[in-house]
C-alpha positions as CSV (number, residue, x, y, z in Angstrom):
1,M,-1.3,28.3,80.8
2,R,1.7,27.9,78.7
3,I,4.9,27.3,80.8
4,A,8.4,27.1,79.3
5,I,10.7,24.6,81.0
6,A,14.5,24.5,80.8
7,E,17.4,23.0,82.8
8,L,21.1,24.1,82.7
9,K,23.0,22.8,85.7
10,Q,26.6,22.6,86.6
11,E,28.5,23.0,89.9
12,T,31.9,24.6,89.4
13,N,35.1,23.8,91.3
14,S,37.7,26.6,91.0
15,F,40.6,24.4,92.0
16,V,40.7,21.8,89.2
17,P,43.0,22.3,86.1
18,F,40.4,21.6,83.5
19,T,37.3,23.2,82.0
20,T,33.7,22.2,81.3
21,T,32.5,21.9,77.7
22,V,29.4,20.8,75.9
23,K,30.7,17.2,75.9
24,T,30.8,17.4,79.8
25,F,27.1,18.0,79.7
26,E,26.5,15.4,77.0
27,D,28.3,12.8,79.2
28,Q,25.5,13.1,81.7
29,Y,22.5,14.0,79.7
30,L,21.3,16.5,77.1
31,Y,17.6,16.3,76.1
32,R,15.8,18.6,73.7
33,G,12.2,19.7,73.0
34,D,9.4,17.2,73.5
35,D,12.0,14.4,74.2
36,I,12.2,16.0,77.7
37,L,8.6,14.9,78.4
38,T,9.6,11.2,78.6
39,A,13.5,11.2,78.7
40,F,13.7,11.2,82.5
41,G,11.5,8.1,82.9
42,N,10.8,7.7,86.6
43,A,13.7,9.7,87.8
44,K,13.0,11.8,90.9
45,L,14.6,15.1,89.7
46,E,13.5,18.7,89.3
47,V,12.2,18.6,85.7
48,P,9.9,15.6,86.3
49,G,8.6,17.5,89.4
50,F,7.9,20.5,87.1
51,L,6.1,18.3,84.6
52,D,4.0,16.3,87.1
53,L,2.7,19.5,88.7
54,L,1.9,21.1,85.4
55,A,0.0,18.0,84.3
56,E,-2.0,18.0,87.5
57,A,-2.9,21.6,86.9
58,G,-3.8,21.2,83.3
59,A,-1.1,23.6,82.2
60,T,0.8,23.1,78.9
61,P,4.5,22.5,79.3
62,L,6.8,23.9,76.6
63,P,10.0,21.9,77.0
64,L,13.1,23.6,75.6
65,L,16.3,21.9,76.7
66,A,17.4,20.0,79.8
67,T,21.0,19.2,80.6
68,M,23.3,18.6,83.5
69,A,27.1,18.4,83.7
70,M,29.0,16.6,86.4
71,A,30.6,19.1,88.8
72,S,33.8,20.2,87.1
73,G,36.0,23.1,86.3
74,T,34.9,26.5,85.0
75,V,32.5,26.4,82.0
76,E,33.9,27.6,78.7
77,R,32.0,30.7,77.4
78,A,31.6,29.2,74.0
79,S,30.0,26.0,75.3
80,F,27.7,28.1,77.6
81,E,26.6,30.2,74.6
82,I,25.8,27.0,72.6
83,L,23.6,25.6,75.4
84,L,22.0,28.8,76.6
85,G,21.7,30.1,73.0
86,E,19.7,27.0,72.1
87,I,17.4,27.5,75.1
88,L,16.8,31.1,74.1
89,D,16.1,30.2,70.5
90,R,13.6,27.5,71.5
91,L,12.0,29.9,73.9
92,R,11.6,32.5,71.1
93,A,9.9,29.9,69.0
94,V,7.2,29.1,71.5
95,L,6.3,32.6,72.6
96,P,4.1,33.9,74.1
97,V,4.4,32.1,77.4
98,D,2.6,32.7,80.7
99,G,5.6,31.7,82.9
100,V,9.0,30.0,82.9
101,L,10.4,27.2,85.1
102,L,14.2,26.9,85.2
103,A,16.2,24.2,87.0
104,L,19.6,25.7,87.7
105,H,22.3,24.8,90.2
106,G,23.4,28.1,91.5
107,A,27.2,27.6,91.5
108,M,28.0,27.5,87.8
109,V,31.0,29.8,87.0
110,L,32.0,30.7,83.5
111,E,35.6,31.4,82.5
112,D,34.7,35.1,82.1
113,E,31.7,35.4,84.5
114,P,31.5,34.2,88.1
115,D,27.7,34.6,88.3
116,S,26.2,32.6,85.4
117,E,22.8,32.0,87.0
118,A,22.2,35.8,87.2
119,E,23.1,36.0,83.5
120,I,20.8,33.1,82.6
121,V,17.8,34.6,84.3
122,R,18.6,38.1,82.8
123,R,18.8,36.7,79.3
124,V,15.6,34.6,79.6
125,R,13.9,37.8,80.9
126,A,15.1,39.7,77.8
127,V,13.3,37.1,75.6
128,V,10.0,36.7,77.5
129,G,9.7,40.4,78.4
130,P,8.8,42.2,81.6
131,G,6.1,40.9,84.0
132,I,6.3,37.2,83.0
133,P,7.0,35.2,86.2
134,I,10.1,33.1,86.3
135,A,10.5,30.5,89.0
136,V,13.8,28.8,89.5
137,S,14.9,25.7,91.5
138,L,18.4,25.7,93.0
139,D,20.8,23.2,94.6
140,L,21.4,23.8,98.3
141,H,25.1,24.4,97.5
142,G,24.4,27.3,95.2
143,H,26.4,30.5,95.3
144,I,23.6,33.0,95.7
145,T,24.3,36.6,94.7
146,A,22.5,40.0,94.9
147,A,22.5,40.1,91.1
148,M,20.2,37.0,91.1
149,I,17.5,39.0,92.8
150,Q,15.6,40.4,89.8
151,S,12.1,41.6,89.2
152,D,9.4,38.9,88.9
153,V,11.9,36.1,89.6
154,A,11.5,33.6,92.5
155,Y,13.9,31.0,93.7
156,I,13.5,27.8,95.8
157,G,16.4,25.7,97.0
158,Y,16.6,22.1,98.0
159,R,15.6,21.6,101.6
160,E,17.7,18.5,102.2
161,Y,21.3,17.5,102.2
162,P,22.0,14.7,101.4
163,H,19.9,15.7,98.4
164,I,16.8,13.5,98.7
165,D,14.3,16.1,97.7
166,M,15.2,17.1,94.1
167,Y,11.8,16.0,92.7
168,E,10.0,17.7,95.6
169,T,11.9,20.9,95.0
170,G,10.7,20.8,91.4
171,V,7.1,20.3,92.6
172,R,7.4,23.2,95.1
173,T,8.8,25.5,92.4
174,A,6.1,24.7,89.9
175,R,3.4,25.1,92.6
176,L,4.7,28.5,93.4
177,L,4.6,29.6,89.8
178,L,1.1,28.3,89.3
179,D,-0.1,30.1,92.5
180,W,1.6,33.2,91.3
181,L,-0.1,33.1,87.9
182,A,-3.5,32.4,89.6
183,G,-3.0,35.5,91.7
184,R,-3.0,33.6,95.0
185,V,0.5,34.9,95.9
186,R,2.8,37.7,94.9
187,P,6.4,36.4,95.6
188,V,9.2,38.7,96.6
189,M,12.7,37.7,97.5
190,A,15.3,38.8,100.0
191,L,18.9,37.6,100.5
192,A,21.3,37.6,103.5
193,K,24.9,36.3,103.4
194,K,27.8,35.6,105.8
195,H,31.3,35.2,104.4
196,M,31.9,31.7,105.7
197,V,32.2,28.1,104.2
198,T,31.5,24.8,105.8
199,S,32.8,21.3,105.1
200,P,29.9,19.6,103.3
201,D,29.6,16.6,105.7
202,A,29.4,19.0,108.6
203,A,26.5,20.9,106.9
204,R,24.0,18.1,106.6
205,T,20.4,19.1,107.1
206,T,19.9,15.9,109.1
207,A,22.3,16.9,112.0
208,P,23.1,20.0,114.0
209,P,24.0,22.7,113.6
210,L,22.3,23.0,110.1
211,A,19.3,20.9,111.2
212,D,18.5,23.5,113.9
213,I,18.6,26.4,111.4
214,V,16.5,24.4,108.9
215,A,13.9,23.9,111.6
216,A,13.8,27.6,112.3
217,G,13.2,28.2,108.6
218,R,10.4,25.7,108.5
219,G,8.9,27.4,111.5
220,M,8.9,30.8,109.7
221,E,6.9,29.2,106.9
222,A,4.3,27.9,109.2
223,D,1.8,30.8,109.0
224,G,2.0,31.0,105.2
225,H,3.4,34.6,105.1
226,I,6.9,33.3,104.5
227,L,6.4,31.1,101.4
228,H,9.9,29.5,101.3
229,A,13.0,29.9,103.4
230,S,16.0,28.4,101.6
231,L,19.4,27.9,103.0
232,F,22.6,27.6,101.0
233,P,25.8,26.5,102.8
234,V,27.4,26.9,99.3
235,Q,29.8,24.9,97.2
236,P,33.0,25.5,99.3
237,W,35.5,24.8,96.5
238,L,34.6,28.0,94.7
239,D,37.0,30.9,94.6
240,V,34.8,34.0,93.9
241,A,34.1,37.3,95.6
242,D,31.2,37.3,98.1
243,L,31.3,33.6,98.7
244,G,29.4,32.5,101.7
245,F,26.5,31.0,103.5
246,A,23.2,32.4,102.1
247,A,19.7,32.6,103.4
248,L,17.2,33.3,100.5
249,V,13.6,33.9,101.6
250,C,10.5,34.2,99.4
251,A,7.6,36.0,101.1
252,D,4.1,36.9,99.9
253,A,4.2,40.6,98.9
254,D,6.2,41.6,102.0
255,T,9.9,42.4,101.2
256,Q,10.6,43.5,104.7
257,A,9.3,40.3,106.2
258,A,11.5,38.3,103.7
259,Q,14.6,40.4,104.6
260,D,14.0,40.0,108.4
261,A,13.7,36.3,108.0
262,A,16.8,36.0,105.8
263,D,18.8,38.1,108.2
264,A,17.7,36.0,111.1
265,L,18.6,32.7,109.4
266,A,22.0,33.9,108.2
267,G,22.7,35.2,111.7
268,M,22.0,31.8,113.2
269,A,24.5,30.2,110.8
270,W,27.1,32.8,111.7
271,A,26.5,32.3,115.5
272,R,27.1,28.5,115.0
273,R,30.0,28.8,112.7
274,A,32.5,27.0,115.0
275,D,30.0,24.1,115.2
276,F,30.5,23.3,111.5
277,E,33.9,21.8,112.1
278,P,34.2,18.5,110.2
279,N,35.1,15.2,111.9
280,L,38.0,13.9,109.8
281,T,40.0,10.7,110.2
282,P,43.5,10.1,108.7
283,L,43.4,7.7,105.7
284,D,45.8,5.2,107.2
285,D,43.7,5.0,110.4
286,V,40.6,4.3,108.4
287,I,42.2,1.4,106.7
288,R,43.7,0.0,109.9
289,I,40.4,0.1,111.8
290,A,38.4,-1.4,108.8
291,L,40.7,-4.4,108.3
292,A,40.7,-5.1,112.1
293,S,37.0,-4.7,112.7
294,D,33.9,-6.8,112.0
295,G,31.3,-5.6,109.6
296,L,31.5,-3.0,106.8
297,T,33.5,0.2,107.1
298,V,32.5,2.9,104.7
299,A,34.7,5.9,104.2
300,S,34.4,9.1,102.1
301,D,37.4,9.8,99.9
302,A,36.6,13.4,100.7
303,G,39.5,15.0,98.7
304,D,38.5,13.4,95.4
305,T,34.8,13.6,95.1
306,P,33.4,14.1,91.5
307,S,30.1,15.5,92.9
308,G,32.3,18.4,94.2
309,G,34.2,18.8,90.9
310,S,37.2,16.5,91.2
311,A,38.4,14.3,88.3
312,A,38.0,11.3,90.6
313,D,41.4,10.0,89.4
314,S,43.4,10.3,92.6
315,T,45.6,7.3,93.5
316,A,45.8,8.2,97.2
317,V,43.3,5.6,98.5
318,L,44.5,2.8,96.3
319,A,48.2,3.4,97.2
320,A,47.3,3.5,100.9
321,L,45.4,0.2,100.6
322,L,48.3,-1.5,98.9
323,A,50.7,-0.1,101.5
324,A,48.5,-1.4,104.3
325,G,48.4,-4.9,102.7
326,A,44.7,-4.8,101.9
327,D,45.3,-6.9,98.9
328,R,46.3,-9.8,101.2
329,A,43.8,-9.2,104.0
330,G,41.5,-12.1,103.3
331,R,38.6,-9.6,103.1
332,I,37.4,-7.5,100.2
333,S,38.1,-3.7,100.0
334,I,36.4,-1.7,97.2
335,C,37.5,1.6,95.8
336,T,36.9,3.6,92.6
337,M,38.8,5.6,90.1
338,C,38.1,7.4,86.8
339,D,40.7,6.7,84.1
340,A,39.2,6.2,80.6
341,E,42.6,5.3,79.1
342,A,43.3,2.5,81.6
343,A,39.7,1.2,81.4
344,A,40.0,0.9,77.7
345,E,43.3,-0.9,77.9
346,A,42.0,-3.3,80.5
347,A,38.8,-4.0,78.4
348,R,40.9,-4.9,75.4
349,A,42.6,-7.6,77.4
350,E,39.1,-9.2,78.1
351,V,37.7,-10.8,81.3
352,G,40.1,-13.2,83.0
353,A,43.2,-11.6,81.7
354,T,46.0,-10.3,84.0
355,V,47.0,-6.8,83.1
356,T,49.7,-4.3,84.2
357,L,48.4,-0.8,84.0
358,A,49.4,2.8,85.0
359,V,46.2,4.2,86.6
360,G,45.2,7.6,87.9
361,H,45.9,11.3,87.5
362,K,45.4,11.2,83.7
363,H,42.8,14.0,83.7
364,S,43.6,16.0,86.7
365,G,47.4,16.0,86.4
366,L,47.6,16.5,90.1
367,G,49.9,13.5,90.7
368,R,51.7,10.6,89.1
369,P,49.9,7.4,87.9
370,L,50.3,4.3,90.0
371,T,51.4,1.1,88.3
372,I,49.3,-2.0,89.3
373,T,49.0,-5.6,88.2
374,A,45.4,-6.9,88.3
375,K,42.9,-9.4,86.9
376,V,40.0,-8.2,84.8
377,R,36.8,-9.4,86.5
378,T,34.0,-7.4,84.7
379,I,33.6,-5.2,81.7
380,S,30.5,-3.0,81.5
381,D,29.2,-0.1,79.5
382,G,28.8,1.7,82.8
383,T,25.0,2.4,82.5
384,Y,22.8,1.7,85.5
385,I,19.7,3.0,87.3
386,F,19.8,4.8,90.7
387,T,17.8,2.8,93.2
388,G,18.5,4.6,96.5
389,P,17.0,7.8,97.9
390,G,17.5,11.1,96.1
391,A,18.0,10.6,92.4
392,N,16.0,7.4,92.4
393,G,15.2,6.2,88.8
394,M,17.9,8.4,87.2
395,T,20.2,6.8,84.7
396,G,23.8,6.7,85.8
397,E,26.5,6.9,83.1
398,M,30.1,5.8,84.1
399,G,31.2,5.1,80.5
400,L,33.3,2.0,79.8
401,T,33.8,0.5,83.2
402,V,36.1,-2.4,84.3
403,V,36.4,-4.1,87.7
404,L,40.0,-5.0,88.5
405,A,41.0,-7.5,91.2
406,I,44.3,-6.7,92.9
407,G,44.3,-9.6,95.3
408,D,41.5,-8.7,97.8
409,I,41.1,-5.2,96.5
410,R,38.4,-4.4,93.9
411,L,39.0,-1.4,91.8
412,N,35.9,-0.1,90.0
413,L,37.6,1.7,87.1
414,R,35.3,3.9,85.0
415,S,35.7,6.4,82.2
416,I,33.4,9.3,83.2
417,P,33.4,11.1,86.6
418,H,30.1,10.3,88.1
419,L,28.1,10.6,91.3
420,E,29.0,7.9,93.8
421,W,25.7,8.2,95.7
422,D,24.1,4.9,95.0
423,L,24.8,1.2,95.7
424,A,23.7,0.4,92.1
425,L,27.0,1.9,90.9
426,H,28.7,-1.2,92.3
427,H,25.8,-3.7,92.0
428,S,25.7,-3.0,88.2
429,V,29.3,-4.4,87.8
430,G,28.9,-7.4,90.1
431,L,30.3,-5.9,93.4
432,D,28.4,-6.2,96.7
433,P,29.4,-3.5,99.1
434,A,27.5,-5.2,102.0
435,R,29.8,-8.2,101.9
436,A,33.0,-6.1,101.9
437,A,35.3,-5.1,104.8
438,L,35.9,-1.6,103.5
439,V,34.3,0.6,100.8
440,F,35.8,4.0,99.8
441,V,33.2,6.3,98.3
442,K,34.2,9.5,96.4
443,S,31.3,11.5,97.9
444,P,31.4,14.1,100.7
445,S,28.1,13.2,102.3
446,H,25.3,12.0,100.0
447,F,26.6,8.4,100.1
448,R,25.3,8.2,103.7
449,V,21.6,7.7,102.6
450,S,22.5,4.5,100.7
451,Y,25.3,3.2,102.9
452,T,24.1,3.9,106.4
453,P,21.7,0.9,106.5
454,I,24.6,-1.6,105.7
455,A,27.6,0.1,107.4
456,A,28.9,-0.8,110.8
457,R,30.8,2.5,110.9
458,I,31.4,5.5,108.6
459,F,34.4,7.8,108.3
460,I,35.2,10.9,106.4
461,A,38.8,10.3,105.4
462,D,41.2,13.3,105.4
463,T,42.4,12.7,101.8
464,P,44.1,15.2,99.6
465,G,42.7,16.8,96.5
466,P,40.6,19.6,95.1
467,T,37.6,18.7,97.3
468,C,39.4,18.3,100.6
469,A,37.1,18.5,103.6
470,N,39.4,20.7,105.6
471,M,38.4,24.2,104.7
472,R,41.6,25.7,106.0
473,R,43.6,23.9,103.3
474,I,41.7,25.4,100.4
475,P,43.9,28.0,98.6
476,F,41.3,30.8,98.3
477,T,42.6,34.0,96.7
478,K,39.4,35.8,95.5
479,V,36.9,35.5,98.4
480,T,35.8,38.5,100.3
481,R,37.8,38.9,103.5
482,P,37.5,38.5,106.4
483,F,36.4,35.0,105.6
484,Y,35.7,32.2,108.0
485,P,37.5,29.8,108.8
486,L,40.5,31.3,107.1
487,D,40.4,34.4,109.2
488,L,39.8,34.7,113.0
489,V,36.5,36.6,113.0
490,N,35.3,37.5,116.4
491,E,32.2,39.6,115.9
């Protein structure tokens, strides 16, 4: 069996004033052709999952292109055409194929097209022709649309959030394709949606209410008739029509069974919609409690999370720490910021130097920079390896990174917005979160899998920004109304 493999992933945030280009993808990774077979190393991601299952089955992988951009603004059409165009050109060069495996996100929006995944699948289909099975892995925060439901296309979403099953999702997707090609199953898809969004930390698969709905989905799969029941609480910082919570079910040759299951799961989410309310703590309260308490306090800087599409350059947390006297607390507080210009200026001064810098809001333009005086403690190229659950083994790229000491505050100042899921982000530059009084993490929820074992307490700070955790503060204009929680919906 000859199986084409490609990845093109980005999660869009509609509320940031910048766009995503080819360089945004290159800043994370961009692998081509046979390099894909080894480029991921031991990383537990979807494409390695594809490759391992195909190797086990004796199938021939035909790697095309694999790339991922950090969550960001809408994707430029020209950049999308460059990347998808290369995938399609490489696909034409390896025809014929027996099947296609795609790793997509599900919430990538182009500047002229709100449903890029439907377009990707449609254009791949045009190259391979009718009847060739296409199996697609998706992030649990995908924006799932009716246009994605196409003939001979099957989708499987992550089962876990925090995302600790990306590799396993790749394996499940490849196994479905191989079973399909062998004639053991005939996948059909059905979609059900409710026009609602949830704060990400309140939609963890490890806690109610979503955990209860996940359990119902697993129960539906138990007899083998429902092959996969995928839930999509959706990327909430997306302003598009038909945004909402989706249930996407893959059944074996029974479209009605798939639709009944999808309707039931979406109905459960709607019935529990009020239970998805986030537990937020004011920023100043987080700092006060942390500096007065024993052990480590970990707090999500929820409003400025790059995994949700922010520029990660907000000064809100650092300004609040300084105002609270954390620089004179006698205990270490750690925070992060993305500012390539300030990082470069600090690096030129070298380790041990005292520098005065204007930091923050250089990329987002959503506020004014903050002037600080600090000592340069560490200079790094910002490359590290994820060690915690989820993306274990993946290479992290922060770009030029400098650790600045502002009294007892440690600012991890990097050049590229990057996932803040893993403790190695700090360990790689000589910081030990376990020994700090307070660590702010620009992540809405995934940080919990790495930080829970060392934290005495965890908060979701109610911080401002384009990834704010309070859904009622998001300035939606394009969503389909009525829309929960913006509107009071009683049915």
